[in-house]
Structures are given as C-alpha cells and as structure tokens.
A tleap script that builds the chain and sets N, CA, C and O, in Angstrom:
source leaprc.protein.ff14SB
mol = sequence {
  NMET PRO HIE SER ALA SER ALA LEU VAL ILE
  GLY ILE ALA ILE LEU LEU VAL GLY ALA PRO
  ASP GLY HIE ALA ALA SER PHE CYS GLU ALA
  SER VAL LYS SER GLY VAL ALA SER GLY LYS
  THR GLU ASP GLU ALA LYS ALA ALA ALA THR
  ALA TRP TRP SER SER ARG ALA GLY SER LEU
  GLY GLU GLY TYR GLN ASP TRP ALA ARG ALA
  LYS ASP LYS ASP LEU ASN CYS HIE LEU ALA
  THR ASP GLY GLY PHE LYS CYS THR ALA SER
  GLY LYS PRO CYS LEU PRO ASP GLY LYS LEU
  PRO PRO ASP PRO ASN LYS LYS ASP CLEU
}
set mol.1.N position { 0.576 -1.318 0.063 }
set mol.1.CA position { -0.164 0.142 -0.030 }
set mol.1.C position { 1.137 1.259 0.147 }
set mol.1.O position { 2.168 1.251 0.820 }
set mol.2.N position { 0.558 2.163 -0.770 }
set mol.2.CA position { 1.806 3.380 -1.026 }
set mol.2.C position { 1.671 4.174 0.473 }
set mol.2.O position { 0.542 4.096 0.958 }
set mol.3.N position { 2.415 4.732 1.064 }
set mol.3.CA position { 2.932 5.717 2.030 }
set mol.3.C position { 1.395 6.499 2.411 }
set mol.3.O position { 0.739 6.328 3.439 }
set mol.4.N position { 1.068 7.383 1.263 }
set mol.4.CA position { -0.058 8.349 1.349 }
set mol.4.C position { -1.333 7.359 1.873 }
set mol.4.O position { -2.081 7.677 2.797 }
set mol.5.N position { -1.419 6.280 1.212 }
set mol.5.CA position { -3.004 5.415 1.212 }
set mol.5.C position { -2.891 4.762 2.920 }
set mol.5.O position { -3.942 4.627 3.546 }
set mol.6.N position { -1.687 4.427 3.507 }
set mol.6.CA position { -1.636 3.496 4.549 }
set mol.6.C position { -1.974 4.891 5.593 }
set mol.6.O position { -2.750 4.733 6.535 }
set mol.7.N position { -1.376 6.151 5.357 }
set mol.7.CA position { -1.643 7.118 6.612 }
set mol.7.C position { -3.465 7.593 6.629 }
set mol.7.O position { -4.138 7.969 7.588 }
set mol.8.N position { -3.745 7.455 5.634 }
set mol.8.CA position { -5.079 7.803 5.199 }
set mol.8.C position { -6.057 6.581 6.205 }
set mol.8.O position { -6.963 6.960 6.947 }
set mol.9.N position { -5.765 5.479 6.089 }
set mol.9.CA position { -6.260 4.349 6.975 }
set mol.9.C position { -6.004 4.563 8.202 }
set mol.9.O position { -7.033 4.522 8.875 }
set mol.10.N position { -4.502 4.907 9.158 }
set mol.10.CA position { -4.476 4.918 9.987 }
set mol.10.C position { -5.496 5.879 10.526 }
set mol.10.O position { -6.046 5.603 11.592 }
set mol.11.N position { -5.789 6.946 9.905 }
set mol.11.CA position { -6.290 8.561 10.519 }
set mol.11.C position { -7.536 7.746 10.260 }
set mol.11.O position { -8.122 7.680 11.341 }
set mol.12.N position { -8.036 7.267 9.579 }
set mol.12.CA position { -9.453 7.103 9.425 }
set mol.12.C position { -9.680 5.961 10.711 }
set mol.12.O position { -10.614 5.959 11.512 }
set mol.13.N position { -8.695 5.138 10.654 }
set mol.13.CA position { -8.986 3.848 11.827 }
set mol.13.C position { -9.168 4.825 13.411 }
set mol.13.O position { -9.983 4.709 14.327 }
set mol.14.N position { -7.904 5.871 13.180 }
set mol.14.CA position { -8.180 6.623 14.312 }
set mol.14.C position { -9.359 7.601 14.909 }
set mol.14.O position { -9.506 7.903 16.093 }
set mol.15.N position { -9.967 7.918 14.065 }
set mol.15.CA position { -11.399 8.493 14.126 }
set mol.15.C position { -12.206 7.288 14.500 }
set mol.15.O position { -12.431 7.145 15.701 }
set mol.16.N position { -12.503 6.726 13.970 }
set mol.16.CA position { -13.579 5.758 14.075 }
set mol.16.C position { -13.673 5.020 15.876 }
set mol.16.O position { -14.545 4.830 16.724 }
set mol.17.N position { -11.903 4.761 15.693 }
set mol.17.CA position { -11.618 3.952 17.156 }
set mol.17.C position { -11.413 4.681 18.287 }
set mol.17.O position { -11.454 4.289 19.453 }
set mol.18.N position { -11.138 6.028 17.760 }
set mol.18.CA position { -10.462 7.001 18.767 }
set mol.18.C position { -8.901 7.181 18.745 }
set mol.18.O position { -8.072 6.307 18.491 }
set mol.19.N position { -8.655 8.615 19.095 }
set mol.19.CA position { -7.413 9.035 19.403 }
set mol.19.C position { -6.927 8.178 21.314 }
set mol.19.O position { -7.578 8.015 22.345 }
set mol.20.N position { -5.168 7.787 20.805 }
set mol.20.CA position { -5.055 6.928 21.965 }
set mol.20.C position { -5.532 7.340 23.736 }
set mol.20.O position { -5.411 6.481 24.609 }
set mol.21.N position { -6.082 8.792 24.064 }
set mol.21.CA position { -6.565 9.212 24.957 }
set mol.21.C position { -8.093 8.830 24.935 }
set mol.21.O position { -8.877 8.994 25.870 }
set mol.22.N position { -8.335 8.370 23.883 }
set mol.22.CA position { -9.542 8.017 24.203 }
set mol.22.C position { -10.735 9.157 23.339 }
set mol.22.O position { -11.867 8.676 23.281 }
set mol.23.N position { -10.639 10.025 22.939 }
set mol.23.CA position { -10.869 11.191 22.592 }
set mol.23.C position { -10.951 10.756 21.017 }
set mol.23.O position { -10.116 9.986 20.541 }
set mol.24.N position { -11.971 11.282 20.280 }
set mol.24.CA position { -12.496 11.041 18.605 }
set mol.24.C position { -10.902 12.351 18.115 }
set mol.24.O position { -10.708 13.358 18.795 }
set mol.25.N position { -10.214 12.075 17.169 }
set mol.25.CA position { -8.985 12.788 16.752 }
set mol.25.C position { -9.805 14.050 16.030 }
set mol.25.O position { -10.976 13.835 15.717 }
set mol.26.N position { -9.317 15.151 15.800 }
set mol.26.CA position { -10.029 16.178 14.872 }
set mol.26.C position { -8.875 16.574 14.226 }
set mol.26.O position { -7.800 16.236 14.721 }
set mol.27.N position { -8.901 17.283 13.130 }
set mol.27.CA position { -8.223 17.872 11.810 }
set mol.27.C position { -7.749 19.410 12.292 }
set mol.27.O position { -8.398 19.995 13.159 }
set mol.28.N position { -6.966 19.815 11.876 }
set mol.28.CA position { -6.584 21.165 12.182 }
set mol.28.C position { -5.328 21.488 11.352 }
set mol.28.O position { -4.270 20.868 11.246 }
set mol.29.N position { -5.914 23.091 10.575 }
set mol.29.CA position { -5.362 23.289 9.447 }
set mol.29.C position { -3.769 24.633 9.907 }
set mol.29.O position { -3.689 25.142 11.025 }
set mol.30.N position { -3.082 24.827 9.152 }
set mol.30.CA position { -2.163 25.797 9.489 }
set mol.30.C position { -3.089 26.905 9.924 }
set mol.30.O position { -4.307 27.056 9.833 }
set mol.31.N position { -1.710 27.925 10.629 }
set mol.31.CA position { -2.530 28.836 11.247 }
set mol.31.C position { -2.910 30.097 10.253 }
set mol.31.O position { -2.146 30.516 9.383 }
set mol.32.N position { -4.279 30.655 10.545 }
set mol.32.CA position { -4.446 31.804 10.132 }
set mol.32.C position { -4.562 33.084 11.139 }
set mol.32.O position { -4.718 33.039 12.360 }
set mol.33.N position { -4.462 34.081 10.420 }
set mol.33.CA position { -4.692 35.258 10.689 }
set mol.33.C position { -5.306 36.182 10.712 }
set mol.33.O position { -4.870 36.998 9.899 }
set mol.34.N position { -6.377 36.618 11.388 }
set mol.34.CA position { -7.052 38.156 10.731 }
set mol.34.C position { -6.330 39.406 10.531 }
set mol.34.O position { -5.143 39.550 10.826 }
set mol.35.N position { -7.013 40.231 10.066 }
set mol.35.CA position { -6.495 41.453 9.882 }
set mol.35.C position { -6.097 42.218 11.311 }
set mol.35.O position { -6.059 41.691 12.423 }
set mol.36.N position { -5.788 43.714 10.947 }
set mol.36.CA position { -5.889 44.297 12.352 }
set mol.36.C position { -7.671 45.088 12.286 }
set mol.36.O position { -8.200 45.804 11.435 }
set mol.37.N position { -8.268 44.421 13.875 }
set mol.37.CA position { -9.370 45.039 13.699 }
set mol.37.C position { -9.535 45.820 15.208 }
set mol.37.O position { -8.931 45.588 16.255 }
set mol.38.N position { -10.381 46.635 14.972 }
set mol.38.CA position { -10.273 47.925 15.548 }
set mol.38.C position { -11.870 48.215 16.480 }
set mol.38.O position { -13.010 48.157 16.019 }
set mol.39.N position { -11.503 48.485 17.696 }
set mol.39.CA position { -12.922 48.924 18.458 }
set mol.39.C position { -12.940 50.031 19.524 }
set mol.39.O position { -11.894 50.569 19.884 }
set mol.40.N position { -14.536 50.474 20.188 }
set mol.40.CA position { -14.052 51.493 20.812 }
set mol.40.C position { -13.089 50.861 22.339 }
set mol.40.O position { -12.324 51.507 23.054 }
set mol.41.N position { -13.372 49.837 22.414 }
set mol.41.CA position { -13.274 49.504 23.959 }
set mol.41.C position { -12.178 47.203 23.156 }
set mol.41.O position { -12.218 46.470 22.168 }
set mol.42.N position { -11.599 47.255 24.311 }
set mol.42.CA position { -10.822 46.073 23.905 }
set mol.42.C position { -11.756 44.620 23.639 }
set mol.42.O position { -11.232 43.660 23.074 }
set mol.43.N position { -12.802 44.592 23.984 }
set mol.43.CA position { -13.559 43.501 24.284 }
set mol.43.C position { -14.174 43.465 22.732 }
set mol.43.O position { -14.236 42.395 22.127 }
set mol.44.N position { -14.659 44.816 22.088 }
set mol.44.CA position { -15.011 45.134 20.969 }
set mol.44.C position { -14.016 44.739 19.875 }
set mol.44.O position { -14.454 44.029 18.970 }
set mol.45.N position { -12.483 45.181 19.841 }
set mol.45.CA position { -11.797 44.890 19.050 }
set mol.45.C position { -11.142 43.753 18.862 }
set mol.45.O position { -10.251 43.619 18.023 }
set mol.46.N position { -11.852 42.185 20.222 }
set mol.46.CA position { -11.581 41.010 20.383 }
set mol.46.C position { -12.247 40.655 19.786 }
set mol.46.O position { -11.644 39.868 19.055 }
set mol.47.N position { -13.900 40.694 19.361 }
set mol.47.CA position { -15.147 40.142 18.610 }
set mol.47.C position { -14.485 40.440 17.618 }
set mol.47.O position { -14.038 39.399 17.138 }
set mol.48.N position { -13.946 41.974 16.614 }
set mol.48.CA position { -14.220 41.750 15.427 }
set mol.48.C position { -12.755 41.323 15.165 }
set mol.48.O position { -12.744 41.264 13.935 }
set mol.49.N position { -11.873 41.087 15.462 }
set mol.49.CA position { -10.594 39.991 15.801 }
set mol.49.C position { -10.980 38.576 15.367 }
set mol.49.O position { -10.585 38.098 14.303 }
set mol.50.N position { -11.714 37.966 16.172 }
set mol.50.CA position { -12.079 36.754 16.183 }
set mol.50.C position { -13.267 36.435 14.854 }
set mol.50.O position { -13.306 35.408 14.176 }
set mol.51.N position { -14.191 37.650 14.737 }
set mol.51.CA position { -15.090 37.446 13.498 }
set mol.51.C position { -14.502 37.270 12.086 }
set mol.51.O position { -14.809 36.639 11.074 }
set mol.52.N position { -13.492 38.128 12.478 }
set mol.52.CA position { -12.722 38.171 10.801 }
set mol.52.C position { -11.425 37.330 10.687 }
set mol.52.O position { -10.825 37.310 9.612 }
set mol.53.N position { -10.878 36.492 11.975 }
set mol.53.CA position { -10.492 34.939 12.006 }
set mol.53.C position { -11.734 34.280 11.391 }
set mol.53.O position { -11.688 34.169 10.166 }
set mol.54.N position { -12.718 33.869 11.940 }
set mol.54.CA position { -13.703 33.275 11.706 }
set mol.54.C position { -14.033 32.903 10.198 }
set mol.54.O position { -14.238 31.801 9.688 }
set mol.55.N position { -14.017 34.134 9.667 }
set mol.55.CA position { -14.026 34.784 8.372 }
set mol.55.C position { -13.120 33.885 7.284 }
set mol.55.O position { -13.588 33.227 6.355 }
set mol.56.N position { -12.438 33.951 7.453 }
set mol.56.CA position { -10.665 33.773 6.964 }
set mol.56.C position { -10.421 32.282 6.705 }
set mol.56.O position { -9.878 31.868 5.680 }
set mol.57.N position { -11.056 31.158 8.150 }
set mol.57.CA position { -10.670 29.929 8.796 }
set mol.57.C position { -11.899 29.275 7.997 }
set mol.57.O position { -12.051 28.056 7.925 }
set mol.58.N position { -12.743 30.192 7.416 }
set mol.58.CA position { -14.374 29.366 7.266 }
set mol.58.C position { -13.926 29.185 5.668 }
set mol.58.O position { -14.235 28.166 5.051 }
set mol.59.N position { -13.292 30.094 5.159 }
set mol.59.CA position { -12.885 29.933 3.651 }
set mol.59.C position { -12.209 28.702 3.224 }
set mol.59.O position { -11.794 28.544 2.076 }
set mol.60.N position { -12.102 27.829 4.168 }
set mol.60.CA position { -11.010 26.277 4.192 }
set mol.60.C position { -12.191 25.424 4.092 }
set mol.60.O position { -12.138 24.364 3.468 }
set mol.61.N position { -13.394 25.882 4.749 }
set mol.61.CA position { -14.007 24.848 4.483 }
set mol.61.C position { -15.090 24.839 5.631 }
set mol.61.O position { -14.818 25.612 6.549 }
set mol.62.N position { -16.479 23.992 5.794 }
set mol.62.CA position { -17.487 23.948 6.568 }
set mol.62.C position { -17.238 23.525 7.742 }
set mol.62.O position { -17.099 22.304 7.679 }
set mol.63.N position { -17.045 24.086 9.294 }
set mol.63.CA position { -16.236 23.249 10.341 }
set mol.63.C position { -15.372 24.431 10.819 }
set mol.63.O position { -15.598 24.969 11.903 }
set mol.64.N position { -14.486 24.786 10.089 }
set mol.64.CA position { -13.637 25.303 10.375 }
set mol.64.C position { -13.665 26.951 10.998 }
set mol.64.O position { -13.217 26.809 12.135 }
set mol.65.N position { -13.842 27.804 10.886 }
set mol.65.CA position { -15.003 28.465 11.530 }
set mol.65.C position { -14.840 29.226 12.874 }
set mol.65.O position { -14.706 30.395 13.236 }
set mol.66.N position { -14.937 27.680 13.580 }
set mol.66.CA position { -15.081 28.131 15.071 }
set mol.66.C position { -14.029 28.357 15.932 }
set mol.66.O position { -13.225 27.515 16.331 }
set mol.67.N position { -14.074 29.683 16.235 }
set mol.67.CA position { -12.750 30.153 17.204 }
set mol.67.C position { -12.622 29.234 18.493 }
set mol.67.O position { -11.513 28.759 18.734 }
set mol.68.N position { -13.569 28.986 19.239 }
set mol.68.CA position { -13.387 28.106 19.980 }
set mol.68.C position { -12.959 26.446 20.023 }
set mol.68.O position { -12.997 25.740 21.031 }
set mol.69.N position { -12.618 26.100 18.903 }
set mol.69.CA position { -12.082 24.995 18.668 }
set mol.69.C position { -10.870 25.152 18.162 }
set mol.69.O position { -10.379 24.031 18.030 }
set mol.70.N position { -10.044 26.084 17.769 }
set mol.70.CA position { -9.049 26.440 17.234 }
set mol.70.C position { -8.024 26.055 18.167 }
set mol.70.O position { -8.258 26.308 19.349 }
set mol.71.N position { -7.085 25.573 17.918 }
set mol.71.CA position { -5.477 25.392 18.640 }
set mol.71.C position { -4.604 26.375 18.435 }
set mol.71.O position { -4.614 27.106 17.445 }
set mol.72.N position { -3.821 26.434 19.349 }
set mol.72.CA position { -2.393 27.566 19.627 }
set mol.72.C position { -3.303 29.441 19.419 }
set mol.72.O position { -2.754 30.356 18.806 }
set mol.73.N position { -4.425 29.544 19.960 }
set mol.73.CA position { -5.329 30.842 19.886 }
set mol.73.C position { -3.907 31.810 20.566 }
set mol.73.O position { -2.994 31.604 21.367 }
set mol.74.N position { -4.485 33.181 19.515 }
set mol.74.CA position { -3.284 34.264 20.241 }
set mol.74.C position { -4.227 35.561 19.686 }
set mol.74.O position { -4.363 36.001 18.545 }
set mol.75.N position { -4.690 35.892 20.694 }
set mol.75.CA position { -5.411 37.277 20.738 }
set mol.75.C position { -4.612 38.257 20.990 }
set mol.75.O position { -4.594 38.444 22.207 }
set mol.76.N position { -3.642 39.296 20.185 }
set mol.76.CA position { -2.731 40.337 20.630 }
set mol.76.C position { -3.680 41.731 20.213 }
set mol.76.O position { -4.204 41.959 19.123 }
set mol.77.N position { -3.708 42.464 21.299 }
set mol.77.CA position { -4.333 43.641 21.478 }
set mol.77.C position { -3.811 44.808 21.855 }
set mol.77.O position { -3.336 44.632 22.977 }
set mol.78.N position { -3.662 45.820 21.533 }
set mol.78.CA position { -3.470 46.981 22.393 }
set mol.78.C position { -4.185 48.548 21.818 }
set mol.78.O position { -4.977 48.699 20.889 }
set mol.79.N position { -3.624 49.536 22.677 }
set mol.79.CA position { -4.181 51.014 22.756 }
set mol.79.C position { -3.591 51.216 21.561 }
set mol.79.O position { -2.446 50.928 21.213 }
set mol.80.N position { -4.896 51.990 20.664 }
set mol.80.CA position { -4.737 52.344 19.340 }
set mol.80.C position { -4.216 54.206 19.970 }
set mol.80.O position { -4.082 54.700 21.089 }
set mol.81.N position { -4.100 54.599 18.916 }
set mol.81.CA position { -3.526 56.307 19.150 }
set mol.81.C position { -4.902 57.428 19.189 }
set mol.81.O position { -4.808 58.604 19.543 }
set mol.82.N position { -6.244 56.711 18.710 }
set mol.82.CA position { -7.699 57.345 19.024 }
set mol.82.C position { -8.113 57.276 20.589 }
set mol.82.O position { -8.911 58.097 21.040 }
set mol.83.N position { -7.595 56.361 21.323 }
set mol.83.CA position { -8.027 55.695 22.493 }
set mol.83.C position { -8.797 54.444 22.670 }
set mol.83.O position { -9.167 53.927 23.723 }
set mol.84.N position { -9.002 53.979 21.224 }
set mol.84.CA position { -9.844 52.816 21.364 }
set mol.84.C position { -8.097 51.466 21.066 }
set mol.84.O position { -6.893 51.578 21.297 }
set mol.85.N position { -8.810 50.589 20.589 }
set mol.85.CA position { -8.474 49.162 20.642 }
set mol.85.C position { -7.602 48.864 19.372 }
set mol.85.O position { -7.938 49.731 18.566 }
set mol.86.N position { -6.823 48.212 18.902 }
set mol.86.CA position { -6.906 47.356 18.178 }
set mol.86.C position { -6.089 45.923 18.207 }
set mol.86.O position { -5.000 45.711 18.743 }
set mol.87.N position { -6.886 45.042 17.512 }
set mol.87.CA position { -6.289 43.303 17.956 }
set mol.87.C position { -6.203 43.046 17.024 }
set mol.87.O position { -6.630 43.759 16.116 }
set mol.88.N position { -5.375 41.458 16.757 }
set mol.88.CA position { -5.165 40.651 15.937 }
set mol.88.C position { -5.602 39.340 16.332 }
set mol.88.O position { -5.358 39.319 17.538 }
set mol.89.N position { -6.033 38.397 16.062 }
set mol.89.CA position { -6.153 37.005 16.273 }
set mol.89.C position { -5.563 36.085 15.505 }
set mol.89.O position { -5.944 36.170 14.337 }
set mol.90.N position { -4.655 35.101 15.733 }
set mol.90.CA position { -4.529 34.073 15.151 }
set mol.90.C position { -4.811 32.929 15.904 }
set mol.90.O position { -5.272 33.046 17.039 }
set mol.91.N position { -4.535 31.574 15.284 }
set mol.91.CA position { -4.781 30.270 15.587 }
set mol.91.C position { -5.068 29.196 14.451 }
set mol.91.O position { -5.275 29.585 13.302 }
set mol.92.N position { -5.079 28.097 14.713 }
set mol.92.CA position { -4.883 26.836 13.880 }
set mol.92.C position { -6.444 26.695 13.488 }
set mol.92.O position { -6.960 26.746 14.605 }
set mol.93.N position { -7.143 26.597 12.879 }
set mol.93.CA position { -8.948 26.388 12.225 }
set mol.93.C position { -8.612 24.796 12.449 }
set mol.93.O position { -7.528 24.270 12.195 }
set mol.94.N position { -9.837 24.105 13.009 }
set mol.94.CA position { -9.714 22.675 13.610 }
set mol.94.C position { -11.563 21.930 13.312 }
set mol.94.O position { -12.705 22.222 13.666 }
set mol.95.N position { -11.189 21.337 12.838 }
set mol.95.CA position { -12.785 20.439 12.518 }
set mol.95.C position { -13.272 20.021 13.876 }
set mol.95.O position { -12.639 19.884 14.923 }
set mol.96.N position { -15.281 19.754 13.459 }
set mol.96.CA position { -15.439 19.300 15.481 }
set mol.96.C position { -14.657 18.064 15.014 }
set mol.96.O position { -14.294 17.819 13.863 }
set mol.97.N position { -14.451 17.266 16.218 }
set mol.97.CA position { -14.218 16.194 16.592 }
set mol.97.C position { -15.243 14.926 15.571 }
set mol.97.O position { -16.453 14.729 15.683 }
set mol.98.N position { -14.474 14.378 14.817 }
set mol.98.CA position { -15.144 13.474 14.116 }
set mol.98.C position { -15.331 13.490 12.868 }
set mol.98.O position { -15.597 12.464 12.241 }
set mol.99.N position { -15.233 14.522 12.389 }
set mol.99.CA position { -15.432 15.291 11.305 }
set mol.99.C position { -13.988 15.114 10.016 }
set mol.99.O position { -12.819 15.175 10.396 }
set mol.100.N position { -14.316 14.924 8.701 }
set mol.100.CA position { -13.118 14.424 8.243 }
set mol.100.C position { -13.319 15.841 7.102 }
set mol.100.O position { -14.352 16.394 6.727 }
set mol.101.N position { -11.804 16.132 6.751 }
set mol.101.CA position { -11.688 17.053 5.856 }
set mol.101.C position { -12.373 16.534 4.458 }
set mol.101.O position { -12.507 15.340 4.191 }
set mol.102.N position { -12.752 17.523 3.677 }
set mol.102.CA position { -13.217 16.703 2.129 }
set mol.102.C position { -11.848 16.285 1.547 }
set mol.102.O position { -10.772 16.818 1.818 }
set mol.103.N position { -12.011 15.472 0.888 }
set mol.103.CA position { -11.173 14.581 0.335 }
set mol.103.C position { -10.991 15.318 -1.386 }
set mol.103.O position { -11.753 15.343 -2.353 }
set mol.104.N position { -9.167 16.021 -1.072 }
set mol.104.CA position { -8.891 17.109 -2.146 }
set mol.104.C position { -8.566 15.732 -4.146 }
set mol.104.O position { -8.134 15.933 -5.281 }
set mol.105.N position { -9.021 14.761 -3.514 }
set mol.105.CA position { -8.894 13.687 -4.928 }
set mol.105.C position { -10.237 13.678 -5.392 }
set mol.105.O position { -10.530 13.189 -6.483 }
set mol.106.N position { -11.149 14.241 -4.553 }
set mol.106.CA position { -12.888 13.395 -4.943 }
set mol.106.C position { -13.370 14.249 -6.154 }
set mol.106.O position { -13.250 15.472 -6.094 }
set mol.107.N position { -13.866 13.700 -7.159 }
set mol.107.CA position { -14.518 14.458 -8.125 }
set mol.107.C position { -15.814 14.402 -8.212 }
set mol.107.O position { -16.282 13.264 -8.243 }
set mol.108.N position { -16.770 15.552 -8.277 }
set mol.108.CA position { -18.087 15.363 -8.431 }
set mol.108.C position { -18.141 15.251 -9.940 }
set mol.108.O position { -17.534 15.984 -10.721 }
set mol.109.N position { -19.027 14.139 -10.289 }
set mol.109.CA position { -19.602 13.617 -11.592 }
set mol.109.C position { -20.872 14.244 -11.917 }
set mol.109.O position { -21.471 13.930 -12.946 }
savepdb mol mol.pdb
quit
C-alpha cells in the first residue's frame, strides 16, 4: 500500500476507534491570522478580530470557522492612538471531533 494510503487508513482508524487518549481525533489546518481589527473597547476589538479570523478560517471549508475550537490561539491587542483598541487573532482552525476534511482527490460527476 502506498505511504499516503497507509496514513489515510491509520487516520480513519483513529477517527473510528478514537485517539489513544480515548477522544476522537480532530483535523486542524495551518495557522490563520485576522487583519487588524479596531474597536472602541478592547472587548469590541477582540470580537471584531475573532469574527475576521472566523471568516478567513471558514474559507477553508465548513466547520473550520469556530474560534472556540481553534488550537494555538492568540489574541494580540494594544491601545490605539485614538483611544480605542486594535487586535489581531491567530490560531489553527480545526474541524469538529469526528468530522473528516473534504477529500481533495474526489471529483464530482
């Protein structure tokens, strides 16, 4: 069996049986970063940055847009010169446990 096919079989087996710790495996993509989001308050700027991140992460496919499920999350905020706040959000978007990413080799007929 080719190497990539073996990895796929192992990945599917982990999903079906569960990861070694007993939890279903989740698939995560490379880190995504929002643009610089502004708000009158820090909470407003954080909400805008995570919404921007969700929009970018969601472009990877259905299920990736959930900020709460992201790994290695970082919200970086600072006071802006106008007295408001500016924030950026970054993190690795992940699918819900048990959901498989789309097959890039699948062709719709």
